[in-house]
C-alpha positions in Angstrom: 0.3 -11.0 -28.7 3.6 -10.5 -26.8 4.2 -7.9 -24.2 7.8 -7.1 -23.3 8.3 -5.6 -19.8 4.7 -4.5 -19.6 1.6 -6.0 -18.1 -1.6 -5.1 -20.0 -4.9 -4.3 -18.3 -7.3 -7.2 -19.0 -10.9 -7.8 -18.0 -10.2 -11.5 -17.2 -7.9 -14.3 -18.2 -6.4 -17.6 -17.1 -2.8 -17.0 -16.1 0.1 -19.3 -16.1 3.4 -18.1 -14.5 6.8 -19.7 -14.8 10.3 -19.7 -16.3 9.4 -22.4 -18.8 13.0 -23.0 -19.8 12.8 -25.7 -22.5 8.9 -25.8 -22.4 9.4 -29.4 -21.4 6.6 -32.0 -20.8 6.0 -30.8 -17.3 5.4 -27.3 -18.6 3.3 -28.6 -21.4 1.0 -30.4 -18.9 0.6 -27.2 -16.8 -0.2 -25.1 -19.9 -2.6 -27.7 -21.3 -4.6 -27.8 -18.0 -4.8 -24.0 -18.0 -5.8 -23.9 -21.7 -8.7 -26.2 -20.9 -9.9 -23.9 -18.2 -9.5 -20.8 -20.4 -11.6 -22.4 -23.2 -14.2 -23.4 -20.7 -14.4 -19.9 -19.3 -14.1 -18.3 -22.8 -11.2 -16.1 -21.7 -7.6 -15.6 -23.0 -4.8 -17.9 -21.8 -1.9 -15.7 -20.7 1.6 -16.8 -19.8 3.9 -14.7 -17.7 7.5 -15.7 -18.2 11.0 -14.4 -18.2 13.5 -13.4 -20.9 16.2 -15.3 -19.1 15.7 -18.1 -16.6 17.0 -17.1 -13.1 19.2 -20.2 -12.9 20.9 -19.2 -16.2 21.3 -15.6 -14.9 22.7 -16.6 -11.5 24.4 -19.9 -12.1 25.4 -19.5 -15.7 23.9 -22.9 -16.6 22.9 -23.7 -20.1 19.6 -22.3 -21.4 17.4 -25.0 -22.9 15.9 -22.8 -25.5 16.2 -19.2 -26.6 13.4 -16.7 -25.8 12.3 -16.8 -29.5 12.0 -20.7 -29.3 10.2 -20.5 -26.0 7.7 -18.0 -27.5 7.2 -20.2 -30.5 6.6 -23.3 -28.4 4.1 -21.4 -26.1 2.2 -20.3 -29.2 2.0 -23.9 -30.5 0.5 -24.9 -27.1 -2.4 -22.4 -27.6 -1.2 -19.5 -25.5 -3.1 -16.3 -26.5 -0.8 -13.7 -24.9 2.7 -13.8 -23.5 4.2 -11.4 -21.0 8.0 -11.4 -21.0 9.6 -9.9 -18.0 13.2 -9.0 -18.7 15.1 -10.7 -15.9 17.8 -8.3 -14.8 19.1 -6.3 -11.8 16.0 -4.0 -11.9 13.5 -6.9 -12.1 15.2 -8.7 -9.2 14.4 -5.8 -6.9 10.6 -6.1 -7.5 9.0 -7.0 -4.1 6.4 -9.7 -3.7 3.7 -7.0 -3.2 4.7 -5.1 -6.4 4.5 -8.4 -8.3 1.0 -9.1 -6.9 -0.1 -5.6 -7.9 1.2 -6.2 -11.4 -0.8 -9.4 -11.6 -4.0 -7.6 -10.5 -4.0 -5.7 -13.8 -4.6 -9.0 -15.6 -7.7 -9.9 -13.4 -6.9 -13.6 -13.6 -9.8 -15.9 -12.8 -7.3 -18.6 -11.9 -3.5 -18.6 -11.8 -1.7 -21.8 -12.6 1.8 -22.3 -11.1 4.1 -25.2 -10.2 4.5 -26.4 -6.6 8.0 -24.9 -6.3 6.9 -21.4 -7.4 8.5 -18.4 -5.5 8.5 -14.8 -6.5 9.6 -11.3 -5.6 13.0 -10.0 -4.4 14.9 -12.7 -2.6 12.2 -15.2 -3.6 10.2 -14.1 -0.5 6.8 -14.5 -2.1 5.2 -17.8 -1.5 2.2 -19.6 -2.9 0.2 -18.6 0.2 0.8 -14.9 -0.7 -0.8 -15.4 -4.1 -3.7 -17.5 -2.6 -4.6 -14.6 -0.3 -5.5 -12.5 -3.4 -6.2 -14.9 -6.2 -7.7 -18.3 -7.0 -4.5 -20.4 -7.5 -4.1 -23.9 -9.0 -0.9 -25.5 -7.9 0.3 -28.2 -10.2 2.4 -31.0 -8.7 5.7 -31.8 -10.4 5.2 -34.2 -13.3 7.2 -37.4 -13.4 8.6 -39.4 -16.2 8.1 -43.1 -16.9 11.1 -43.9 -14.5 9.3 -42.0 -11.6 11.8 -39.1 -11.6 10.7 -35.5 -11.7 10.6 -33.7 -15.1 12.5 -30.5 -14.5 14.7 -28.1 -16.5 17.6 -28.9 -14.0 17.3 -32.6 -14.7 17.2 -32.0 -18.5 20.3 -29.8 -18.3 22.1 -32.5 -16.3 21.2 -35.1 -18.9 22.5 -32.9 -21.7 25.7 -32.3 -19.8 26.0 -36.1 -19.5 25.3 -36.4 -23.3 22.2 -38.4 -22.6 20.3 -36.7 -25.4 17.6 -39.3 -26.0 16.5 -39.2 -22.3 16.6 -35.4 -22.4 14.4 -35.4 -25.5 11.9 -37.8 -23.9 11.5 -35.2 -21.1 11.5 -32.2 -23.4 9.0 -33.5 -25.9 11.1 -32.1 -28.8 14.4 -32.8 -30.5 17.7 -31.6 -29.0 20.6 -31.3 -31.5 24.1 -30.9 -30.3 25.3 -27.4 -30.7 21.9 -25.9 -30.5 18.2 -26.5 -30.0 16.0 -26.8 -33.0 12.3 -26.3 -33.0 10.6 -29.4 -34.1 7.0 -30.3 -33.6 6.2 -30.7 -29.9 5.4 -34.3 -29.1 2.6 -34.7 -26.7 
């Protein structure tokens, strides 16, 4: 089930929050860990993400996959519900406290986030703010075989340098020049 610009009232869930541009191997790991916990707790796995990655919005960088492709990839990873916040001028004004109140409606048993997670207007919300209210699992940044971080920024840079095979190895799916095509995610 997909919710656009609305957060449903749930009785419990395991929640993963992130931009997930590209749904790369680092994202796949985070979601996989959360999925294990959701199955163990017998609750839905919910992802809270954005229609447009903030870096794309602010810096006009390339978007690694469309919203439709992101949703399809998240579904393939076993996500039960997806909340898509439309990243725009209105959303950017949401305070860290408003964001936390929104998350309370989901009643998450655990929230999974990356170690670089920030939220709310001006990115003023920090991990500690979430930990004051929720059980939070902070995932360290995943690294590739060469010891470098797997990140959307790194993948964008590799694509700009036309190093498509290296980008694909970090994405876990095939990149095709001129567009991204949804092939089976390679674990």
